[in-house]
VEXSE-938126 format. One record per residue (C-alpha): residue in one letter; y, x, z. Coordinates in steps of 0.05 Angstrom, whole numbers, padded with zeros to 5 digits, always signed. Example, Ala and Ser with C-alpha at 12.3 -4.5 7.8 and 13.67 -1.06 7.14 Angstrom:
# VEXSE-938126
A-00090+00246+00156/S-00021+00273+00143/
# end
This chain:
# VEXSE-938126
M-00431+00105-00288/G-00434+00054-00232/M-00380+00016-00193/W-00346+00049-00134/I-00332+00007-00072/G-00308+00025-00003/R-00247+00045+00036/P-00204+00099+00002/G-00231+00166+00023/A-00301+00137+00031/L-00317+00106-00037/R-00390+00102-00055/E-00417+00095-00125/I-00464+00036-00130/T-00509+00056-00188/D-00552-00008-00186/G-00529-00054-00240/A-00502-00120-00213/S-00542-00181-00233/S-00477-00221-00236/F-00404-00201-00237/D-00345-00251-00239/R-00273-00227-00232/S-00236-00289-00251/P-00163-00299-00231/D-00147-00355-00183/L-00098-00391-00229/N-00087-00450-00182/V-00050-00489-00236/S-00028-00559-00216/E-00023-00612-00270/F+00026-00671-00268/R+00026-00732-00313/S+00086-00776-00321/L+00085-00852-00328/A+00100-00841-00402/G+00037-00799-00409/G+00071-00730-00415/V+00038-00671-00379/T+00073-00615-00342/T+00040-00559-00302/W+00060-00513-00246/A+00030-00444-00234/P+00043-00399-00173/P+00078-00333-00186/V+00020-00294-00157/R-00050-00305-00184/P-00100-00265-00142/R-00168-00251-00171/R-00232-00268-00136/L-00290-00221-00146/K-00361-00247-00139/V-00417-00196-00147/Q-00492-00199-00134/W-00543-00143-00132/N-00618-00153-00131/A-00670-00106-00099/M-00616-00057-00073/Q-00639+00007-00040/T-00627+00023+00034/G-00569+00073+00027/D-00526+00025-00014/V-00545-00033+00031/R-00522+00003+00094/H-00456+00023+00061/L-00441-00048+00039/D-00463-00078+00105/R-00415-00033+00144/L-00358-00055+00098/A-00373-00129+00105/R-00380-00126+00181/R-00317-00081+00187/L-00354-00032+00230/D-00309+00027+00212/Q-00239-00002+00205/L-00200-00063+00185/G-00158-00069+00122/P-00173-00078+00048/V-00228-00044+00009/A-00223-00013-00059/V-00266-00034-00119/V-00262+00016-00177/D-00292-00016-00238/P-00311+00033-00293/L-00305-00022-00345/A-00231-00031-00329/G-00194-00001-00387/N-00130+00012-00347/L-00126+00016-00271/L-00051+00004-00272/G-00026-00067-00256/G-00010-00113-00314/G+00065-00110-00311/Q+00066-00037-00291/A+00022-00017-00351/A+00070-00054-00397/G+00133-00026-00365/L+00157-00095-00342/G+00186-00127-00280/D+00188-00107-00207/L+00222-00039-00198/T+00180-00023-00135/R+00122-00009-00183/W+00155+00059-00194/A+00187+00112-00149/V+00238+00165-00168/T+00257+00233-00141/S+00326+00248-00112/A+00331+00324-00113/S+00404+00323-00134/G+00424+00284-00072/S+00422+00215-00105/S+00373+00180-00150/D+00359+00226-00209/I+00328+00167-00247/I+00351+00094-00249/L+00309+00037-00278/Y+00346-00019-00312/G+00323-00088-00333/G+00259-00105-00298/G+00292-00123-00232/Y+00319-00186-00266/G+00251-00217-00279/E+00176-00206-00283/Y+00175-00204-00359/I+00238-00162-00370/P+00225-00092-00399/N+00248-00032-00359/T+00293+00023-00386/V+00292+00093-00356/S+00359+00127-00347/V+00355+00200-00328/E+00420+00213-00291/A+00410+00285-00267/V+00363+00343-00282/P+00358+00389-00221/A+00346+00463-00232/S+00275+00453-00207/N+00227+00399-00183/G+00241+00341-00230/P+00266+00292-00241/D+00200+00254-00234/L+00183+00181-00246/L+00121+00161-00205/W+00075+00101-00216/Q+00062+00068-00148/H+00002+00031-00123/P+00020-00035-00089/T-00024-00023-00026/W-00041+00051-00018/K-00010+00119-00027/G-00040+00122-00096/Y-00097+00096-00138/P-00165+00104-00103/V-00208+00161-00131/T-00263+00206-00106/A-00281+00278-00120/G-00315+00290-00187/M-00287+00228-00222/V-00255+00241-00290/V-00189+00205-00304/T-00141+00200-00362/W-00066+00192-00355/W-00015+00180-00410/A+00053+00147-00420/P+00052+00130-00495/G+00112+00083-00488/L+00158+00140-00467/I+00129+00184-00522/A+00143+00131-00575/A+00214+00123-00548/G+00227+00197-00558/A+00238+00211-00483/A+00252+00283-00462/L+00188+00294-00424/A+00172+00361-00394/Q+00106+00345-00362/L+00054+00294-00345/R+00031+00300-00272/I-00021+00272-00225/E-00011+00281-00150/W-00074+00284-00109/Y-00072+00258-00037/S-00121+00260+00021/A-00147+00198+00056/A-00092+00209+00109/G-00038+00208+00055/A-00024+00283+00054/L-00007+00315-00013/L-00064+00363-00031/S-00044+00388-00101/T-00014+00367-00166/G-00046+00370-00235/T+00002+00381-00292/T+00005+00389-00367/N+00063+00416-00408/A+00040+00378-00469/P+00059+00306-00453/G+00049+00285-00526/V-00026+00280-00515/P-00064+00246-00458/M-00077+00285-00395/V-00150+00288-00373/R-00169+00315-00304/T-00227+00317-00256/V-00211+00293-00186/P-00211+00353-00138/A-00248+00358-00073/N-00222+00317-00014/A-00177+00274-00058/A-00176+00200-00041/Y-00115+00178-00081/A-00083+00195-00147/R-00010+00181-00164/P+00009+00191-00238/A+00079+00215-00255/A+00123+00238-00312/R+00175+00294-00307/F+00237+00294-00352/S+00274+00354-00380/A+00341+00323-00402/K+00388+00266-00387/G+00379+00204-00430/L+00361+00130-00435/W+00294+00107-00461/N+00249+00046-00459/L+00193+00055-00409/G+00140+00019-00449/E+00065+00025-00441/S+00025+00071-00396/V-00049+00081-00381/F-00088+00109-00322/A-00162+00102-00335/L-00230+00126-00313/G-00265+00176-00358/D-00239+00214-00418/V-00209+00160-00462/S-00160+00207-00495/A-00188+00200-00566/A-00182+00123-00563/L-00111+00127-00536/V-00088+00175-00591/A-00122+00129-00642/G-00077+00073-00619/D-00118+00035-00567/R-00072+00009-00512/P-00114-00026-00458/I-00076-00077-00417/G-00067-00063-00343/E-00126-00093-00304/G-00105-00063-00238/C-00144-00033-00180/P-00121-00076-00122/G-00143-00079-00050/F-00194-00132-00036/S-00215-00169+00027/I-00288-00189+00035/T-00291-00264+00048/R-00366-00278+00039/Y-00428-00236+00048/S-00502-00251+00037/H-00559-00205+00056/T-00631-00226+00044/A-00697-00190+00035/S-00719-00183-00038/E-00778-00226-00057/G-00843-00187-00051/D-00815-00125-00017/G-00772-00129+00045/A-00753-00055+00039/F-00704-00078-00015/R-00647-00127-00005/D-00610-00178-00047/I-00535-00169-00031/G-00479-00216-00050/F-00404-00204-00040/E-00344-00249-00051/L-00276-00215-00047/V-00204-00236-00058/E-00147-00193-00082/V-00096-00181-00027/S-00023-00160-00032/G-00019-00113+00027/P-00058-00073+00079/
# end
């Protein structure tokens, strides 16, 4: 399995192994020392990651794809990098059920919000509690995990993904279904995958024409439960999840390409050495 990179709806799997890969966060911590010798530090609330990746002797098809991305020949806006080694594509706070309420969306089939989240709006590290206020006769209520930039998490047809909300299961939430909504590159809903057995992870293959996936949970009764942990991952990782593995959220953010190198490989100009530097961005 390689790394997928491209604009959502046009991801390409780069099967050549990268000769170097650095995805370090830009901590940007400032250190201050008092006259008495004490040290304090300041860290910004947002710590974007910078991705540096290098490929040697890359073949023509992959080179052309990456060259178009770097030169922005097709469109502006961020690119997606889907790393198969990321254990959880959800963001860090989102995967832990913490903080900013905009990380989730709720349905309102009853005429008002069927679900209310409490807690996390008061701080980044505050746990969220899910309060199911109404259960319509059909279609919900649903809690949906939002991507910060796009309609959903970037995917491409044929990928296998695993979705589970073990925190809600552990809290005894009245779950009717786990769901994954599949969207086109234009943002149109194509179909929805469901399972009526939310006690075990949901594993699905991304259908044709899908560019985004949006995981969700559907409730069957009113109640109040801790949101807790959740996992949306590449591949079938259901056995590890059931065994107790809870990978932290590494995210699948949009990136902007800031540096690009393109040189002929030594000894054979038909192959190219390609280098990318990208920075995580917070919007389109």
